[in-house]
C-alpha positions in Angstrom: 0.0 0.0 0.0 1.8 3.3 0.4 1.2 6.6 1.8 -1.7 8.8 0.5 -0.7 11.9 -1.2 0.6 14.4 1.3 0.4 11.9 4.2 3.1 11.5 6.9 4.7 8.3 7.9 5.1 9.0 11.6 2.7 10.0 14.4 4.8 13.0 15.4 5.5 16.1 13.5 8.2 18.6 14.0 7.4 22.3 14.1 10.1 25.0 14.3 13.1 24.2 16.5 12.7 20.5 17.4 9.4 20.8 19.2 7.5 17.6 18.7 3.7 17.7 18.8 1.5 14.6 18.6 -1.1 14.6 15.9 -4.7 14.3 16.8 -6.2 10.8 17.1 -9.3 10.1 14.9 -10.2 6.7 16.3 -13.7 5.3 16.8 -13.6 5.8 20.5 -12.2 9.3 20.6 -13.8 11.6 23.2 -15.4 8.8 25.1 -13.5 9.2 28.4 -16.5 10.5 30.3 -19.1 8.5 28.4 -17.6 5.1 28.9 -16.3 5.7 32.4 -18.2 3.7 35.1 -18.7 5.2 38.6 -17.1 3.7 41.6 -20.2 1.9 42.7 -20.8 0.4 39.2 -17.3 -1.2 38.9 -17.0 -4.9 39.2 -19.1 -7.7 37.8 -21.9 -6.9 35.4 -25.5 -7.4 36.4 -26.5 -10.9 35.1 -30.2 -9.8 34.7 -29.1 -7.2 32.1 -27.3 -9.8 30.0 -30.0 -12.5 30.3 -32.9 -10.2 29.7 -35.1 -11.5 26.9 -36.5 -8.8 24.7 -39.5 -9.3 22.4 -39.8 -7.8 18.9 -41.4 -4.4 19.3 -40.0 -3.6 22.8 -38.7 -0.1 23.4 -35.1 0.0 24.7 -32.6 2.7 25.5 -29.0 2.4 24.4 -26.7 2.9 27.4 -23.1 2.0 26.7 -21.2 -0.1 29.2 -17.5 0.6 29.1 -16.6 -2.6 30.8 -18.0 -4.7 28.0 -16.4 -3.9 24.6 -18.1 -6.6 22.5 -21.3 -5.6 20.8 -20.9 -2.0 21.7 -22.6 0.5 19.4 -20.9 3.8 18.4 -20.9 6.5 21.1 -23.2 8.7 19.0 -26.0 6.4 20.0 -25.5 6.8 23.8 -28.9 7.6 25.3 -30.9 7.0 22.1 -34.3 5.2 22.3 -35.3 2.7 19.8 -37.4 -0.4 19.0 -36.2 -4.0 18.9 -36.6 -5.4 15.3 -34.8 -8.8 15.5 -32.3 -10.9 17.2 -28.9 -11.5 15.5 -26.7 -14.1 17.2 -26.3 -12.9 20.8 -27.1 -9.3 19.8 -30.3 -7.4 19.1 -31.2 -5.2 16.1 -32.5 -1.9 17.2 -34.2 0.6 14.9 -33.8 4.3 16.0 -33.5 7.8 14.8 -30.3 9.7 14.7 -31.0 13.4 14.1 -34.1 12.7 12.1 -32.5 9.9 10.1 -33.6 6.2 10.6 -30.7 4.0 11.6 -30.2 0.4 12.6 -27.9 -0.5 15.5 -26.7 -4.0 16.4 -26.0 -4.2 20.1 -25.6 -6.8 22.7 -28.0 -6.8 25.7 -25.3 -5.3 28.1 -25.7 -2.0 26.2 -29.5 -2.0 26.3 -32.0 -1.0 29.0 -35.7 -1.9 28.7 -38.2 1.0 28.9 -41.7 0.8 30.5 
């Protein structure tokens, strides 16, 4: 593969007289320090009732990210969003929701979902 046009090969760039400045990270979990942090009382084992909860198609759920469980975690932009269960896909659930007036589908494991009502 090679570098893109105008790309740099190292993570550091030098400006002026030998001052090294790190380039900004653009990863999928950037800016999630406060979103994915668990409070002191929530640390430890996860609640088994949350993992074993059986949802029915049509149930309303809220997407609440659990930072201690990385598998099946939706993108951070869906934190706090409310949607409807559409289907089950393996161990995860397919949730239909709206992201800024656009219909989206999120696949998330039950650790990252909270039932409503």
